[in-house]
C-alpha positions in Angstrom: 20.6 0.4 25.6 20.1 3.9 24.5 19.3 5.8 27.4 17.6 9.3 26.3 17.6 12.0 28.8 14.4 14.5 28.8 15.1 16.0 32.1 17.8 16.4 34.5 16.0 13.6 36.8 14.2 11.5 34.1 15.2 9.4 31.0 13.3 7.5 28.6 14.6 4.4 26.7 13.5 1.5 24.5 13.0 -2.3 26.0 15.7 -3.1 28.6 17.3 -6.5 29.0 18.5 -7.8 32.5 21.9 -6.8 31.4 21.0 -3.4 30.6 19.8 -2.9 34.3 23.2 -3.0 35.7 24.6 -0.7 33.1 21.7 1.6 34.3 22.6 1.4 37.7 26.2 2.1 36.8 24.9 5.3 35.3 23.4 6.8 38.3 19.9 5.7 37.8 17.9 4.9 41.1 14.6 3.5 39.9 13.5 1.9 36.7 9.9 2.2 35.7 8.6 -0.1 33.4 5.7 1.1 31.2 5.4 -2.0 28.6 2.8 -4.8 29.5 4.3 -8.4 29.6 3.8 -10.3 26.4 3.9 -7.5 23.6 6.9 -9.4 21.7 8.3 -12.9 21.7 11.6 -11.7 22.6 10.5 -9.5 25.5 12.2 -10.0 28.9 9.4 -10.0 31.4 8.9 -7.2 34.0 10.0 -10.1 36.7 13.2 -10.6 34.7 13.9 -7.0 35.1 12.8 -6.7 38.5 15.1 -9.5 39.7 17.8 -7.7 37.7 17.3 -4.3 39.5 17.2 -5.8 43.0 20.7 -7.5 42.1 22.0 -4.0 41.0 20.4 -2.4 44.2 18.1 -0.6 42.0 14.5 0.4 42.8 11.9 -1.0 40.2 8.0 0.0 39.5 5.8 -1.8 37.1 3.0 0.6 35.4 2.1 -1.1 32.2 0.6 1.0 29.5 -1.4 -0.1 26.6 -0.4 1.4 23.3 -2.7 4.5 22.7 -4.4 4.5 26.2 -3.1 7.4 28.2 -6.0 8.5 30.3 -6.1 11.0 33.4 -5.9 8.0 35.5 -3.1 6.7 34.3 -1.3 10.1 34.5 -2.4 10.4 38.0 -0.8 6.8 38.8 2.2 7.9 37.0 2.6 11.2 38.9 2.1 9.3 42.4 4.8 6.7 41.0 7.4 9.4 40.2 6.7 11.3 43.6 7.4 8.2 45.3 10.7 7.2 43.7 14.2 7.9 43.9 15.5 10.3 41.2 17.1 9.9 38.7 14.5 7.9 36.9 14.8 5.6 33.8 11.4 4.5 32.2 11.2 2.2 29.7 8.8 0.6 26.9 9.0 -0.9 23.7 10.6 2.4 22.1 10.6 4.6 25.2 7.7 6.7 23.3 5.2 5.9 25.9 7.4 6.5 28.8 8.2 9.8 27.2 4.4 10.6 26.6 4.0 9.8 30.6 6.4 12.2 31.5 5.3 14.9 28.9 1.7 14.7 29.8 2.5 14.5 33.8 4.0 17.8 33.3 2.0 19.6 31.1 -0.1 21.0 33.9 3.4 22.9 34.9 5.3 23.4 31.6 4.4 25.1 28.4 4.0 22.7 25.5 6.8 24.5 24.0 9.1 23.5 26.9 7.8 20.1 27.2 8.0 19.2 23.3 11.6 21.0 23.2 12.8 18.7 26.0 11.2 15.4 24.5 12.4 16.7 21.0 15.8 16.7 22.1 15.9 13.3 23.4 14.5 12.0 19.8 10.9 11.7 20.7 8.5 13.4 18.4 5.4 14.3 20.3 3.6 17.2 18.4 0.6 15.4 17.7 0.1 15.7 21.7 0.1 19.5 21.7 -3.8 20.1 21.5 -4.2 17.9 24.6 -0.9 19.6 26.4 -2.3 23.0 25.6 -5.8 21.9 27.1 -4.0 20.9 30.4 -1.8 23.9 30.5 -5.0 26.1 30.3 -4.8 27.4 26.6 -8.4 27.8 24.5 -8.2 24.6 22.4 -11.6 25.0 20.7 -10.0 25.6 17.4 -7.1 23.5 17.6 -7.2 20.5 15.0 -4.5 17.7 14.8 -1.8 18.1 12.0 -2.9 16.9 8.7 -1.4 15.5 5.7 -2.6 15.2 1.9 -1.2 11.6 2.2 -0.8 9.8 5.5 0.8 6.2 5.3 0.9 3.8 8.1 4.1 1.4 7.6 7.8 2.4 6.9 8.2 -1.1 5.1 8.6 -1.5 1.2 5.0 -0.8 0.6 4.8 2.3 2.5 7.9 4.0 1.4 7.6 3.0 -2.2 4.0 4.6 -2.4 5.3 7.6 -0.7 7.9 7.8 -3.6 5.2 7.3 -6.6 3.1 9.6 -5.2 5.6 12.1 -5.0 6.9 11.4 -8.2 3.7 12.6 -9.6 3.1 15.5 -7.3 6.1 16.8 -5.8 4.3 19.3 -3.7 2.0 16.8 -1.9 2.2 16.9 1.9 3.1 13.2 3.0 3.9 11.6 6.2 5.0 8.1 7.1 3.9 6.6 10.5 6.7 4.1 11.4 8.3 3.2 15.2 11.1 1.6 13.7 14.8 3.1 13.3 15.7 0.5 10.8 14.2 -0.6 7.3 15.0 -4.4 6.5 15.1 -5.8 2.8 13.7 -9.1 3.9 14.1 -10.7 0.2 17.8 -11.2 1.1 17.4 -13.1 4.4 17.0 -16.3 2.3 20.5 -15.6 0.8 21.9 -14.6 4.5 20.8 -18.0 5.4 22.7 -19.6 2.5 25.9 -17.7 3.2 25.8 -15.6 0.0 24.7 -12.2 1.8 25.8 -11.0 5.3 23.0 -9.5 7.1 24.5 -5.9 7.1 23.6 -6.0 3.4 19.9 -6.1 4.2 19.4 -3.3 6.4 19.2 0.4 6.4 18.5 3.3 8.5 15.0 4.6 8.1 15.8 7.9 7.8 18.1 6.7 4.8 15.4 5.3 2.7 12.8 8.0 3.0 12.1 10.0 0.0 12.7 13.5 0.2 9.9 15.6 1.6 8.5 12.9 3.4 7.6 13.6 7.3 8.8 10.8 9.3 6.3 10.3 12.5 8.1 8.1 14.8 5.4 6.3 16.5 3.4 3.2 16.6 -0.7 3.3 15.4 -2.8 2.5 18.1 -6.3 3.2 16.3 -8.1 4.4 13.4 -11.0 7.0 13.0 -11.9 6.8 9.3 -15.2 8.8 9.9 -13.2 11.3 11.4 -10.2 10.9 9.0 -7.8 10.6 11.5 -5.6 8.1 13.4 -4.0 8.0 16.7 -0.7 6.9 18.1 0.3 4.8 20.8 1.2 7.9 22.7 -2.2 9.5 22.3 -1.2 11.9 19.4 -3.5 12.6 16.8 -3.0 13.0 13.3 -5.4 13.7 10.2 -5.5 13.0 6.3 -6.8 13.7 3.0 -6.2 9.9 1.9 -4.8 7.2 4.3 -2.6 4.5 2.7 -2.3 1.4 5.2 0.8 -1.0 4.6 1.7 -2.4 8.0 2.9 -5.9 7.3 1.7 -8.9 9.2 2.3 -10.6 12.4 4.9 -13.5 12.7 2.8 -15.5 15.3 5.8 -17.5 16.8 3.5 -18.1 20.0 1.2 -20.1 18.1 3.7 -22.9 18.1 4.1 -24.3 21.7 7.6 -24.0 22.8 9.1 -22.4 19.7 9.9 -18.8 21.1 11.8 -20.6 24.1 14.3 -22.6 21.7 14.6 -20.1 18.6 18.2 -19.5 18.0 19.5 -22.6 20.0 19.0 -26.4 20.0 19.5 -26.5 16.2 16.2 -24.3 15.6 16.4 -21.3 13.2 14.5 -19.4 10.7 15.2 -17.2 8.0 12.0 -14.9 8.7 14.2 -13.3 11.4 16.9 -10.7 10.8 19.0 -12.1 13.8 18.4 -15.5 12.9 19.3 -16.0 9.4 23.0 -16.0 10.1 22.3 -18.9 12.7 20.5 -21.1 9.7 23.8 -20.8 7.8 26.1 -21.6 10.9 23.7 -24.7 11.5 23.9 -25.8 7.7 27.8 -25.7 7.9 27.9 -27.5 11.2 25.2 -30.4 10.2 27.1 -33.2 8.8 24.6 -36.1 9.5 20.9 -36.7 11.0 17.9 -35.5 10.4 16.9 -31.9 9.1 13.2 -30.6 9.0 11.9 -27.6 7.1 8.5 -26.4 8.1 5.9 -24.5 6.3 2.6 -23.4 8.0 -0.9 -22.7 6.8 -1.5 -20.2 4.2 -1.3 -17.1 3.9 2.3 -16.4 4.8 4.8 -13.7 3.2 6.8 -15.4 0.5 5.3 -18.8 0.3 8.5 -20.2 -1.4 10.6 -19.2 1.3 10.7 -22.2 3.3 11.7 -24.5 0.5 14.1 -21.9 -0.4 15.9 -22.8 2.8 15.5 -26.5 2.1 17.1 -26.3 -1.3 20.1 -23.9 -0.5 20.8 -26.1 2.6 20.7 -29.4 0.7 22.7 -27.9 -1.9 25.2 -27.3 0.7 25.1 -30.6 1.8 25.4 -32.1 -1.4 28.5 -30.0 -2.6 30.3 -30.8 0.8 29.6 -34.5 0.4 27.4 -35.2 3.5 23.9 -35.2 2.0 23.9 -39.0 1.8 24.0 -39.0 5.6 21.5 -36.4 6.0 17.6 -36.9 5.7 15.8 -33.9 4.7 12.1 -33.7 5.3 10.0 -30.7 4.0 6.9 -30.7 6.6 4.1 -28.6 4.8 0.6 -27.7 6.3 -0.7 -27.7 2.6 -1.0 -30.3 0.1 0.9 -29.0 -2.5 4.6 -28.0 -3.0 4.1 -24.7 -4.9 0.7 -22.9 -5.3 1.1 -22.4 -9.1 1.4 -26.1 -10.7 3.3 -24.7 -13.7 6.4 -24.5 -11.6 6.1 -27.8 -9.7 7.8 -30.0 -12.4 11.1 -28.0 -12.0 11.0 -27.9 -8.6 10.2 -31.8 -8.3 13.6 -32.6 -10.0 15.4 -30.6 -7.2 13.3 -32.4 -4.5 14.6 -35.8 -6.3 18.3 -34.6 -6.7 18.3 -33.8 -2.6 16.4 -36.9 -2.2 14.0 -35.0 0.1 10.9 -36.4 1.8 7.7 -34.3 1.2 5.2 -34.4 4.2 2.1 -33.0 3.2 -0.7 -31.9 5.7 2.0 -32.0 8.5 1.4 -28.7 10.5 4.2 -27.7 13.5 2.4 -27.3 16.6 5.0 -27.9 19.3 9.0 -27.9 19.6 10.8 -29.5 22.4 14.1 -27.8 21.8 16.0 -29.7 24.8 14.7 -33.1 23.2 14.8 -32.1 19.7 11.5 -33.2 19.0 9.1 -31.7 16.6 5.5 -32.1 17.0 3.0 -32.2 13.9 -0.7 -32.2 13.5 -1.3 -34.3 10.6 -4.5 -34.1 8.6 -5.8 -36.8 6.7 -9.2 -35.9 5.2 -11.5 -35.1 8.5 -9.0 -37.1 10.6 -6.4 -35.3 12.8 -3.5 -37.2 14.5 -0.1 -36.1 16.0 3.0 -37.2 15.1 6.5 -36.8 16.5 9.5 -36.3 14.9 13.3 -35.9 16.0 15.5 -33.5 14.4 19.3 -32.5 14.6 18.2 -29.0 12.9 15.1 -27.5 11.9 14.2 -24.6 9.8 10.7 -23.2 10.9 8.4 -20.7 9.3 5.8 -19.7 11.6 2.2 -19.2 11.2 1.1 -15.4 10.2 -1.9 -13.2 10.6 -3.1 -9.7 10.7 -1.5 -7.1 13.2 -3.5 -6.8 16.6 -4.2 -3.1 16.0 -5.3 -3.9 12.5 -7.6 -6.6 13.7 -9.3 -4.2 16.2 -10.0 -1.6 13.7 -12.7 -0.7 11.5 -10.5 -1.4 8.4 -10.2 -4.9 8.9 -12.2 -7.8 7.2 -13.3 -10.8 9.4 -10.1 -12.5 9.3 -8.0 -9.2 10.4 -6.8 -7.9 7.2 -7.2 -4.7 5.6 -10.3 -5.1 3.5 -9.4 -3.8 -0.1 -10.7 -4.1 -3.6 -8.2 -6.6 -5.4 -7.9 -4.4 -8.2 -7.8 -0.5 -7.1 -6.5 -1.4 -3.8 -9.4 1.3 -2.2 -10.9 0.1 1.0 -14.3 -1.7 0.5 -16.0 1.0 2.8 -13.8 4.0 3.2 -13.2 5.5 -0.3 -10.2 7.7 1.0 -8.4 4.6 2.1 -6.1 2.4 0.4 -3.9 -0.6 1.6 -1.3 -2.8 0.1 1.4 -5.2 1.2 1.5 -8.1 3.4 -1.2 -6.8 5.6 -4.0 -6.8 3.1 -6.6 -9.2 2.1 -5.7 -9.5 -1.8 -5.5 -13.0 -3.1 -2.1 -12.3 -4.3 1.5 -13.7 -3.1 2.6 -11.9 -0.1 6.1 -10.4 -1.7 8.3 -7.4 -2.2 7.5 -8.1 -6.0 3.9 -7.7 -5.3 4.6 -4.5 -3.5 6.5 -3.3 -6.4 3.7 -3.5 -8.4 1.1 -2.2 -5.9 2.6 0.9 -5.0 2.3 2.8 -8.0 -1.4 1.5 -8.4 -2.1 3.1 -4.7 -0.1 6.3 -5.7 -2.2 6.9 -8.8 -5.3 6.1 -7.4 -4.9 8.0 -4.1 -4.4 11.3 -6.2 -7.3 10.7 -8.2 -9.3 10.4 -4.9 -7.7 13.6 -3.8 -8.9 15.3 -7.0 -12.6 14.1 -6.1 -12.4 11.3 -9.0 -12.9 7.4 -9.1 -9.7 5.2 -9.0 -8.0 4.7 -12.5 -5.5 2.1 -12.0 -5.7 -1.6 -11.5 -3.5 -4.0 -9.8 -3.5 -7.5 -12.0 -2.3 -9.4 -8.9 1.4 -9.7 -10.3 3.7 -11.4 -7.5 7.2 -13.0 -7.9 8.9 -15.7 -6.3 12.3 -16.4 -7.1 13.0 -20.0 -5.7 16.8 -20.5 -4.9 16.8 -24.3 -5.9 20.5 -24.3 -5.7 23.3 -21.7 -5.4 23.9 -20.2 -8.4 20.3 -21.1 -10.0 16.7 -20.0 -9.6 13.4 -20.8 -10.9 11.8 -17.4 -11.1 8.0 -17.8 -10.4 6.0 -15.0 -11.9 2.3 -14.8 -11.8 -1.0 -12.8 -10.9 -4.3 -13.7 -9.8 -5.6 -16.8 -10.3 -2.0 -18.6 -11.1 -1.8 -16.9 -14.3 1.9 -17.0 -15.4 2.7 -13.3 -16.1 6.7 -13.4 -17.2 8.4 -10.1 -17.0 11.1 -10.9 -19.6 10.9 -13.0 -22.9 11.7 -16.4 -22.5 14.7 -16.4 -24.8 16.1 -14.1 -22.2 14.9 -15.9 -19.2 12.7 -18.9 -19.0 11.1 -19.0 -15.6 10.1 -22.4 -15.9 13.6 -23.7 -15.9 16.2 -23.1 -13.2 18.5 -20.5 -14.7 22.1 -18.4 -13.8 20.2 -15.4 -15.4 17.4 -15.5 -12.5 20.1 -16.0 -9.8 22.2 -13.0 -11.3 18.6 -11.0 -11.3 18.1 -12.1 -7.5 21.8 -11.5 -6.3 22.8 -8.4 -8.3 19.8 -6.6 -9.8 16.9 -6.8 -7.3 18.9 -5.2 -4.2 19.4 -2.0 -6.0 16.0 -2.1 -7.8 14.6 -2.1 -4.2 16.9 0.7 -2.7 17.5 3.0 -5.7 14.5 2.2 -7.8 11.5 1.4 -5.9 12.0 4.2 -2.8 13.2 6.9 -5.7 9.9 6.6 -7.5 11.4 4.5 -10.3 9.0 2.0 -11.5 10.9 -0.4 -13.9 8.3 -3.1 -15.2 6.2 -1.5 -12.8 4.0 1.2 -14.4 0.4 1.0 -13.4 -2.3 -0.4 -15.5 -4.5 2.4 -16.3 -8.2 1.3 -16.5 -9.3 4.5 -17.9 -6.9 7.6 -18.2 -3.7 8.7 -16.5 -4.0 11.0 -13.4 -2.4 14.6 -13.7 -2.1 17.6 -11.1 -4.9 20.2 -12.0 
């Protein structure tokens, strides 16, 4: 719990847990207001759970849920009425605290100057500068000429794609005005979670604070986007703030849809159910692997598209390797349940992978899509497709590693930037939006038909940076992305099959085969994965160093004029 006092009688906070309520009561808060609708996240406590904890702690509780980006005058009136009827001091919370801080700021904007409000919220860590025009209007200032703060390059998403694009753009044009919109305080090196799940990395090696990874010269707007208005060259945040842009880059990632599998959210992290797709659960994977001495181990893969399509089987290989080394594999039935019909999407790499499937005596259950998990009884239910026929099969398990279904993010799906399937709709080579010429997209949230990996982003970011600068100069895109992606398949501890390929499954090795043959398991590829790729990520991509990632220039290089 991180309580952020804004005024003597009011504070905001990110999501509270039931245990946090008692601590808030001990800190002297008399009322807790929930501004977050139920169901925004899989691990989110419900308002009813917080209310029950508040009653137990002798604290008043009010539920005033606010959807991201929706702060209407009626909502402000309801908030004002609520705080007038509450005992102070008041602690309000939402996902990050921003919505709660916004409600307080706008409710006070008829009484206090925008400068006073922004100073109060800023000291609490909430940058609400984008709300100044609306505050000034409510305070009685003439706002006829006020426009939202604008940037040459506005980037949505502080993941690998957003940060790397900012670094590449600033490397080419240091005086560029760049901002990144990102609500999270932490940045994660997700490719490392497979190795956390195998006990090779600890999870602390895979995270840094957001302010540590942002390139110099980038403004960090700590908020979440609620809507895109490409005809006006603006975006709005969940707190109602507006920002303008010359060029917009959209790199939001994707949604891990845990709730699409019945019973899964309730049993993740216990009952032998885990996933390397979550920072908090990857260590549990290794705990389970160490504790499993016999029985049934299931590893699942959902329908495509997913990020890092090799990750589900990487978990299987590394777990099986541990069991083989410790002499218990003979007592464990390993089952890889894949919703698809092939082990790996690029056929050239399958023979090497099949050697390890045989080594570990693993079963391959194709066209098996996980649809339900009963953690208490340890039963997994799969929908099995056989031509036009679908049946269900129940499988008991002692341990299960789950890869969740994945979709476009909700705020992307609802935007004019999305295609019919909910992904950012861009040209697969220029990465320019198909409708809006000054909008680009990259990373997991786009509809380009490449592997959704960090290696793909490493190649995409310079292309987007170069083409964004071209558009700023009134020119056409000049750089082209070839679909390159890489999947280091960790077939055993110490060896990797390094799959590198582009659009259409074209093999695209970065190094000569005498140095590293990606078709075979090698220690050199493991060394690359364990020792070289993390610093390339942290100190290379995020500082504009484009090792083996120089953009392919379709026409000519772009230069500042």
